[in-house]
C-alpha positions, 0 to 999 in steps of 0.5 A, a space after each residue: 904273430 909278429 916276428 919282430 921285437 920292439 924294446 920301447 921308445 928309443 927317442 923323441 926327435 927334436 929339431 932345434 936351431 942351436 943344439 948345445 943351447 937346447 941340450 943344456 936346457 934339457 939337461 937342466 930341466 929334464 935330466 937328459 944328461 947321458 949322451 949315447 952318441 954325438 956326431 955331425 954327418 950328412 943325411 943322405 937317405 932322407 932326401 924326400 924329407 929334406 928338399 931333395 938334397 943331402 943335408 949336413 946335420 949335427 945330432 946327439 942322442 941323450 938319455 935320462 937313465 931313470 927310465 924312458 926314451 931319450 931325445 935325439 936333439 937335431 940341428 941343421 948345419 949350413 942351412 937356417 932351420 925354418 920355424 912354423 911361422 904360425 902358432 901350432 894348435 892342439 889337433 894339428 897333424 903331427 907330434 903335438 907334445 912329448 909325454 914325460 914320466 914322473 914319479 909323483 906329479 905334485 913333487 914334479 910340479 913343485 920342482 919345476 916351479 922352483 926352476 921357474 919352468 914355463 908351466 901351462 896349467 897346474 895339476 889338472 885332470 886328464 879324461 881318466 881322472 889322473 893329474 897332469 901338467 904341461 911345460 913349454 920349452 924356450 923353443 915352443 915345444 910342449 911336454 906333458 908330465 904324467 905319473 908312471 910306476 916303472 923305473 930303472 934307476 933312482 937318481 933322485 930326479 923327479 922325472 924320467 925321459 920320453 914316455 910317449 906322445 900326443 899326436 894329432 890325426 885326421 882319422 883316429 880309426 885309420 891311425 890305429 892301423 899304425 899305432 895298434 897294428 904295427 906298434 902294438 898299443 892294443 889297450 884302450 885306456 880311454 876314448 872320449 869326445 868333448 871339451 877337456 879341462 887339461 887341454 884348455 891351457 894349450 893353444 887351440 885346446 878349447 875346441 872339441 876333440 876326440 881323444 884316445 889314449 893307448 897302452 900295451 897289454 903286454 910290456 915291451 921286451 928286448 935288449 933295452 926294454 928294462 931301461 926304456 920302460 913302458 909308454 903310452 900314445 894319445 891320438 887326438 882329432 879336432 872336431 869342427 875344424 880343419 887341422 893343418 900339418 905341423 910340418 907343412 912347407 918345412 923339412 924334417 929336422 926343422 924346429 919341433 918334434 920331427 919323429 918318434 923312434 922305436 928300438 927294434 930287432 928284426 928289421 926285415 920282418 918289420 918291413 914285411 909287416 909294415 908293407 902288408 899293413 899298407 905302410 911301406 918303409 919310405 926310408 930304409 938304411 938296410 937297403 943301402 948298407 951291408 949287415 954291419 949297419 949304418 954308422 952313427 958315429 959312436 954307434 951303429 945300426 939300421 934305421 927305417 921310417 914309415 908315415 902314419 896316415 897323416 904323414 907323421 914320421 915313425 922311425 925304427 932303429 935296430 941297434 947293432 953296436 953302442 958305446 958303454 964306456 967310451 973312455 975304455 973303448 968298450 962297445 956292446 955288440 948286440 948282433 949275437 944276443 937273443 932278441 927277446 932277452 933283456 940286457 943285464 942291469 949292470 951293463 946299462 948302469 955303466 952308461 952313467 959314466 958318460 954323464 955330462 955334469 953341469 955346474 949347479 945353479 942356485 934356485 
């Protein structure tokens, strides 16, 4: 029995070249308009993923309060971020696409058409017979939109935040040791091999794949689970082709999806479980800081990383303190709360007072 608690996907890490330009785009198109923190700092603990040197970076964690995980939008400072240098293909090893949740797929599709969003495919069916579509942002990142039925707020947006990921792996059965055995995605929605209509619009998507879509039999629990909601993970493995690593010869933080992050409670217990499963922490901020946690500017907590069997980075964050209403100096200390208890909705709803409001553009 696991003694740690996972509250859900906290954020998808997105490496960019220009943070504020990218964040403006994500606010306009995806409604990621509530910042939890924004800071510039030196990434001192990630040396094995940053060329052996501490690197200065600027980052913002932005949420869509309707439901779902946020984006940690991440930019190097003082170093030119390195593009892949080639087209990333479906089945390449790493986080290939970020899944996004919508209330109604056709409404969302029409909304993004009005925004002239770069849509890849229109209302095609996934292997489970559910309609879906993809969007490519200006930075060549791919987002898949799927319907969901768990929502926290109704802000009249067509979509929520991050709902999971499509992850390229070399061996699905081995990868399940992480995604099922550690993250708890223990329910198989489908496991199919073949050629798929919903992937044919994507680079390399016309090849043969094994695809397995995972969810959790039991919903997430914990402080932020009411807002973060449920999520799904899809593992894909290409057949008859040798995939390449998406981050081959590049650093964590370079453009693309750099990690998938989960909000957790019980870092010590999680550390022991990961070690026992053969996926020991590769980075552990708690080993370098006291019980007050690692300062993230306006928030504080402990963070750690593991790698899946192909080197894809999974981050865990144990949040100790977050700003609720920064203008009033109201911060929430989570250290004395019961780990399985959800935060009251009214507390989470106050995050909307930090919303960034852009001028509306005519469609």
